[in-house]
C-alpha positions in Angstrom: -0.1 0.2 0.0 1.3 3.4 -0.7 1.3 6.1 1.6 1.6 9.6 2.1 2.2 11.5 5.4 1.9 15.2 5.8 5.0 16.4 7.8 6.6 19.7 9.0 10.1 18.6 8.4 11.9 16.1 5.9 13.1 14.0 8.8 11.4 11.2 10.8 11.9 13.1 13.8 9.0 15.5 12.5 5.6 16.0 13.6 2.4 15.2 11.1 1.3 18.5 9.9 -1.7 20.2 11.2 -3.3 19.9 7.6 -2.8 19.1 3.9 -2.7 22.6 2.2 -0.1 24.3 4.4 2.1 20.8 4.9 5.9 21.3 4.0 6.3 17.8 2.8 4.9 14.4 1.6 6.6 11.5 2.8 5.5 9.3 0.7 5.9 5.5 1.7 5.8 2.6 -1.0 6.9 -0.5 0.5 10.6 -0.3 2.2 11.4 3.2 0.0 10.7 6.7 1.6 10.5 9.5 -0.5 10.1 13.5 1.4 8.7 15.4 -1.5 8.4 19.3 -1.0 4.9 20.6 -1.4 4.8 23.1 -4.1 1.4 24.0 -3.1 1.9 25.2 0.4 2.1 29.1 -0.7 -0.9 29.1 -2.9 -3.5 31.5 -2.1 -6.6 29.6 -2.8 -7.2 26.0 -3.8 -4.0 24.4 -1.9 -6.0 21.6 -0.3 -7.4 20.9 -4.1 -3.9 21.2 -5.8 -2.0 18.7 -3.2 -5.0 16.2 -3.3 -4.7 16.1 -7.0 -1.2 15.9 -6.4 -1.3 12.4 -4.1 -4.0 11.0 -6.7 -1.3 11.5 -9.4 1.2 9.6 -6.8 -1.0 6.8 -6.8 -1.4 7.1 -2.9 -3.9 4.8 -1.3 -3.7 6.2 2.3 -3.0 9.5 3.6 -2.2 10.6 7.4 -2.4 13.8 8.2 -3.7 16.5 10.7 -6.7 18.0 9.2 -8.1 18.4 5.8 -10.6 20.6 4.1 -14.0 19.0 3.3 -13.3 20.1 -0.2 -10.2 17.9 0.1 -11.9 15.1 2.1 -14.4 14.5 -1.0 -11.7 14.9 -3.7 -9.6 12.1 -1.8 -12.7 10.0 -1.0 -13.9 10.1 -4.6 -10.3 9.0 -5.6 -10.8 5.7 -3.4 -7.9 7.2 -0.8 -8.1 6.6 3.0 -7.5 8.9 5.4 -6.3 8.9 8.7 -6.2 11.8 11.4 -3.1 11.5 13.4 -2.3 15.5 14.9 0.7 16.2 16.9 2.1 12.4 16.5 6.1 12.2 15.3 6.6 10.0 12.2 8.7 7.8 13.6 5.8 6.5 15.8 3.4 6.3 12.9 6.4 4.1 10.9 6.9 2.1 13.6 2.8 1.2 14.0 2.8 0.8 10.0 5.6 -1.8 10.0 4.0 -3.7 13.1 
C-alpha cells in the first residue's frame, strides 16, 4: 500500500503537519522506500488543498495520514478511493513503527 504522511520537516522526527494544504512535505512510503517530497502548493493563496489532493492522486497514494483536511480535499480524496487517518501531533517515526508492525 502506498501511503503519504504530511510532515513539517523532511525527517522521521518531524511531527505530522496540521493540515494538508500547509504541510511542508509529503512523506511517500511505497513498501520499503521513503521519499520526502516538498509541497509546492503550500504557498498558494487559494485552492492548495485541491492541488495537494490532485498531486497525491497522481502519485498513486492509497492512504493519507495527516492532521486535518478541508471538506473539499476530503471529498476529492474519497472519490479517488484514498483512505484518510487523522494523527495530529504524532511523530512520523511513531507512525512508521505502527505501520511496520
